[in-house]
C-alpha positions as CSV (number, residue, x, y, z in Angstrom):
1,X,142.4,19.3,46.8
2,X,143.9,17.2,49.4
3,X,144.3,14.0,47.7
4,X,146.2,16.7,45.1
5,X,148.4,17.7,47.8
6,X,149.0,14.3,48.9
7,X,150.1,13.1,45.5
8,X,152.2,16.0,45.3
9,X,154.2,15.3,48.5
10,X,153.6,18.3,50.5
11,X,150.7,16.9,53.2
12,X,151.6,13.3,54.2
13,X,149.3,10.4,54.7
14,X,147.9,10.3,58.5
15,X,150.8,8.3,60.5
16,X,152.8,6.5,57.4
17,X,156.1,6.7,60.0
18,X,154.1,4.1,62.0
19,X,153.8,1.9,59.0
20,X,157.2,2.4,57.7
21,X,157.7,0.4,61.8
22,X,156.0,-1.9,60.4
23,X,158.0,-2.7,57.7
24,X,161.6,-1.8,58.2
25,X,162.4,-5.2,60.9
26,X,162.6,-7.4,57.3
27,X,165.6,-7.2,55.1
28,X,163.7,-8.2,52.4
29,X,159.3,-6.8,51.5
30,X,157.1,-8.3,49.5
31,X,153.9,-5.8,49.3
32,X,150.7,-5.9,47.5
33,X,148.9,-3.1,46.5
34,X,145.3,-1.7,46.1
35,X,144.5,0.5,43.6
36,X,143.7,3.0,45.7
37,X,147.4,3.1,46.9
38,X,148.3,3.8,43.1
39,X,145.8,6.2,42.9
40,X,147.1,8.6,45.5
41,X,151.2,7.9,44.7
42,X,152.1,6.8,48.5
43,X,154.8,4.4,47.7
44,X,157.2,6.8,45.5
45,X,155.6,9.9,46.9
46,X,155.7,8.8,51.1
47,X,156.4,5.2,51.8
48,X,160.0,5.1,50.5
49,X,161.1,7.8,52.4
50,X,159.1,7.4,55.5
51,X,161.5,3.6,55.5
52,X,164.5,6.1,55.2
53,X,163.8,8.4,57.6
54,X,162.4,5.3,60.7
55,X,166.3,4.6,61.7
56,X,168.3,7.7,59.9
57,X,171.6,6.8,61.8
58,X,171.5,2.6,61.2
59,X,173.8,2.1,58.4
60,X,170.6,-0.3,56.6
61,X,168.5,2.7,56.2
62,X,165.8,0.2,54.7
63,X,165.0,-3.3,53.4
64,X,167.7,-4.5,51.2
65,X,165.4,-5.8,48.6
66,X,162.3,-4.5,47.6
67,X,159.5,-6.4,45.7
68,X,156.1,-4.5,44.4
69,X,153.0,-7.0,43.6
70,X,150.2,-5.3,41.8
71,X,147.6,-7.8,40.9
72,X,145.7,-8.3,37.6
73,X,142.5,-6.8,38.4
74,X,144.0,-3.8,40.1
75,X,145.9,-3.0,36.6
76,X,142.3,-3.6,35.2
77,X,140.9,-1.0,37.4
78,X,143.0,1.7,36.5
79,X,142.8,0.4,32.8
80,X,139.1,1.1,32.6
81,X,139.4,4.4,34.6
82,X,142.1,5.6,32.1
83,X,138.9,5.0,29.2
84,X,136.9,7.1,31.2
85,X,136.0,10.1,29.0
86,X,133.5,12.5,28.3
87,X,134.1,14.4,25.1
88,X,137.2,13.1,24.2
89,X,138.5,14.5,27.6
90,X,139.5,12.2,30.4
91,X,137.5,12.5,33.6
92,X,138.7,13.0,36.7
93,X,138.3,9.0,37.4
94,X,140.6,8.9,33.6
95,X,143.2,11.1,34.8
96,X,143.4,9.7,38.0
97,X,143.8,5.9,36.5
98,X,147.0,7.8,34.0
99,X,148.3,9.2,37.3
100,X,148.1,5.5,38.3
101,X,149.8,4.5,35.1
102,X,152.5,7.0,35.6
103,X,152.9,5.9,39.2
104,X,153.8,2.1,37.2
105,X,155.8,3.9,35.4
106,X,158.0,5.7,38.0
107,X,158.2,2.9,40.3
108,X,159.5,0.6,37.2
109,X,162.5,2.6,36.4
110,X,163.8,2.9,39.9
111,X,163.1,6.2,40.8
112,X,162.3,6.0,44.6
113,X,165.1,3.6,45.2
114,X,167.6,1.2,43.6
115,X,166.8,-2.1,45.4
116,X,162.8,-2.0,44.0
117,X,161.4,-4.0,41.4
118,X,157.5,-4.3,40.1
119,X,155.3,-7.6,39.3
120,X,152.3,-7.9,38.6
121,X,150.4,-11.1,38.5
122,X,147.3,-13.2,38.1
123,X,145.0,-13.2,35.1
124,X,141.7,-11.0,34.2
125,X,139.1,-13.4,34.3
126,X,136.0,-11.4,32.2
127,X,133.8,-13.3,33.5
128,X,134.8,-12.7,37.3
129,X,134.2,-9.5,36.7
130,X,131.3,-7.2,37.3
131,X,130.7,-3.9,36.8
132,X,128.7,-1.6,39.5
133,X,127.2,-0.4,36.5
134,X,127.5,0.3,32.6
135,X,129.3,3.8,32.8
136,X,131.6,2.7,36.2
137,X,135.1,1.9,35.7
138,X,134.7,0.3,39.7
139,X,134.1,-3.5,39.7
140,X,131.8,-4.4,42.6
141,X,134.1,-8.2,43.4
142,X,137.7,-6.1,42.9
143,X,138.5,-6.3,46.0
144,X,138.0,-10.0,47.0
145,X,140.3,-11.2,44.1
146,X,142.3,-8.0,44.8
147,X,143.5,-10.1,48.1
148,X,143.0,-13.7,45.9
149,X,145.6,-13.0,43.4
150,X,148.3,-11.4,45.9
151,X,147.4,-14.5,48.1
152,X,147.6,-16.9,45.5
153,X,151.7,-15.3,44.5
154,X,152.9,-15.8,48.1
155,X,151.6,-19.0,48.8
156,X,153.3,-20.3,45.1
157,X,156.6,-19.0,46.1
158,X,156.1,-19.5,49.8
159,X,156.9,-16.1,50.6
160,X,156.6,-15.3,54.6
161,X,158.3,-13.2,56.4
162,X,157.9,-9.6,54.8
163,X,155.1,-10.2,53.1
164,X,152.6,-7.2,53.1
165,X,149.8,-6.4,51.7
166,X,148.6,-2.7,51.7
167,X,145.6,-0.4,51.1
168,X,143.6,2.0,52.3
169,X,140.8,0.4,52.2
170,X,139.4,0.1,56.0
171,X,137.7,-3.0,55.6
172,X,140.1,-4.4,52.2
173,X,142.3,-4.6,55.2
174,X,140.0,-5.4,57.7
175,X,138.9,-8.4,55.6
176,X,142.4,-9.6,54.7
177,X,143.6,-10.0,57.9
178,X,140.7,-11.7,58.5
179,X,142.0,-14.4,55.4
180,X,145.9,-14.6,56.8
181,X,147.2,-12.0,54.9
182,X,149.7,-9.2,57.0
183,X,147.2,-6.4,56.3
184,X,148.5,-2.7,56.5
185,X,146.2,0.4,56.2
186,X,147.8,2.9,55.0
187,X,145.6,5.8,56.4
188,X,144.2,8.7,54.3
189,X,145.2,12.5,55.1
190,X,143.7,15.0,58.0
191,X,141.2,16.9,54.9
192,X,142.2,20.1,53.9
193,X,139.6,22.8,55.2
194,X,138.7,26.8,55.2
195,X,141.9,28.0,57.5
196,X,143.6,24.8,57.5
197,X,147.4,25.5,57.6
198,X,149.9,23.5,54.9
199,X,153.8,24.1,56.0
200,X,156.3,21.9,53.8
201,X,157.3,19.1,55.6
202,X,161.1,19.6,57.5
203,X,164.0,18.7,55.3
204,X,161.8,18.0,52.5
205,X,161.9,20.6,49.2
206,X,158.1,20.0,47.4
207,X,158.6,22.6,44.0
208,X,155.9,24.5,43.3
209,X,155.5,22.9,39.3
210,X,154.9,19.2,41.3
211,X,151.6,21.0,43.2
212,X,150.1,22.7,40.3
213,X,150.8,19.4,37.7
214,X,148.9,17.2,40.8
215,X,145.8,20.8,40.9
216,X,145.9,20.5,37.3
217,X,145.6,16.4,37.4
218,X,142.6,17.2,40.2
219,X,140.4,19.3,38.7
220,X,141.4,18.9,34.9
221,X,142.1,22.6,34.3
222,X,142.8,25.2,36.5
223,X,143.9,29.0,36.2
224,X,147.0,31.0,37.9
225,X,146.6,34.5,37.8
226,X,148.7,37.4,39.6
227,X,148.8,41.3,39.5
228,X,151.2,43.7,38.4
229,X,150.7,47.5,38.3
230,X,146.7,47.1,38.9
231,X,146.6,44.8,36.1
232,X,145.5,40.9,36.9
233,X,147.2,38.7,34.6
234,X,146.7,34.6,33.8
235,X,147.6,31.4,32.7
236,X,145.4,28.3,32.1
237,X,146.7,24.5,32.3
238,X,145.0,22.0,31.3
239,X,145.5,17.9,32.2
240,X,143.1,16.1,30.5
241,X,143.1,17.6,26.8
242,X,141.6,15.7,23.7
243,X,144.7,14.0,21.8
244,X,146.8,13.5,25.4
245,X,148.3,10.7,24.9
246,X,151.2,8.2,27.6
247,X,154.2,10.3,26.3
248,X,152.5,13.8,27.2
249,X,151.8,11.6,30.6
250,X,155.3,10.0,31.0
251,X,156.7,13.6,30.1
252,X,154.8,14.9,33.4
253,X,154.0,17.5,30.8
254,X,150.7,20.0,31.3
255,X,148.7,22.1,28.1
256,X,149.2,25.9,28.0
257,X,145.8,26.6,27.2
258,X,145.4,29.9,27.4
259,X,147.0,33.1,28.6
260,X,147.8,36.7,28.2
261,X,149.8,38.5,26.2
262,X,152.3,39.6,29.2
263,X,153.2,36.1,29.9
264,X,155.6,35.8,26.7
265,X,157.2,38.3,28.1
266,X,157.9,37.4,31.7
267,X,159.2,33.9,30.3
268,X,161.4,36.2,27.7
269,X,162.1,38.2,31.4
270,X,163.0,34.9,33.5
271,X,165.1,33.0,30.4
272,X,167.7,36.6,30.5
273,X,168.2,36.8,34.3
274,X,171.2,37.8,35.1
275,X,172.5,36.6,38.3
276,X,174.8,39.5,38.5
277,X,172.9,42.2,40.2
278,X,172.3,38.4,43.4
279,X,176.5,38.6,43.3
280,X,177.1,42.4,43.3
281,X,174.9,42.3,46.8
282,X,176.1,39.8,47.6
283,X,179.4,41.4,47.4
284,X,178.5,44.5,48.7
285,X,177.3,42.9,52.4
286,X,180.4,40.8,52.7
287,X,182.6,43.8,52.3
288,X,180.3,45.7,54.8
289,X,180.3,43.2,57.7
290,X,184.4,42.8,57.2
């Protein structure tokens, strides 16, 4: 639940504005990403907006140029995850793998910032990769290889100022610092528990469809139900059906896998909904107040 709410933008990583303050002093930024940053959609959903919010009264609200560097081993981990299926259906890690690829497409299309670009660096040597077990997508030695590929890239191009490595893994960040990288940890949001009060972030608009989408990605299938005149109605949404392809992910599509008959009636009512009654009520109120 917490991960889904974070990807939708409804809840934020703990201290994300402090991370933005560490980065904002640089006119140009080079950010190396760990795999977990893409799994949790940290850049598009949180960091770009946080950079704008750090100094809202400045003419320069964020760096002039942002290069997002994705090590090849990160792409290999995501590819392995996206291939995880059981009887043709994507598993939880499989859905997260495709969601990370979707995040890559968002960043490459510059939807978050016109001054950003994405670059994949480093080749993956199969002989270097050790899997945790036969059925796992996780690479035992991934963290060190990811840091090596990013460090080799910045060394080759002699980059020093404004170069950071981002991860949500505390150990990976500590090791990165020990190796001389400017490693910054992005903390996970506070865990949602029973009684947790979720409030929409001030100044932000979070679409209900985005929340439902991320919930479906997290749990595979979700059922939305409501009562009307004592009867229970429902619609079931699926995010990992057997013939789903990258085109569906690119267009943020879910499958309606179950519903009751009233659902189509509600859709028809919505399509024919007129705003005239709203305008008439507003006119009456305005005239009454004159």
